[in-house]
Phi, psi and omega in degrees: 000343179294337179290333175293317178300314179300326184256017185301322179297324173294320175296322183291332177296337177262015178060045190244136173265114173275137184215133173254141180219141175205166180276011172286161178287165172306313178304317180297312180302319180293318178301310178300311176307313181295322185292339177255004175096011176091165172220153183254006176262160181289139165251131180247140182261121180260041187284313182216132352297133190308115174075011182303316178290314178300321179297314179301327181269002174078027183236013177276131179281111189251353178278110182298343179271355182262153174301152179063028177312133179087351175270170174262153177295158167285118182215146174242140177223144174242119181245127185281177186292347177266004181086011183267127176291120180261338183205141173214137178222115175253126193223162177294159182306326184271012185215139167216151178303148172294142181301336182297322177301319176297316181296324178298316179296311178303325178296331184276345183278000000 
């Protein structure tokens, strides 16, 4: 997520709000931000009721036999001003799309 911080001015050029959300607690978010030197965009905690937002977007890991049960998938979404998901990418923990892929989607909106 630091790459989003690095490209924040470019996201703002597209009138885009970068937002991070996970099922971790607020305390966990604060510790993570501190460990990477901070971020200037909002982080939201989907901690209680646990995973409610992640579940609504279909990215809550609900299979008890899978690793990281109860966590959310690593996912990127671009949601337009009407609330319609225009882009979704669910990816492994060690991979994320290049920001240029996101900018390509934003250019088309």
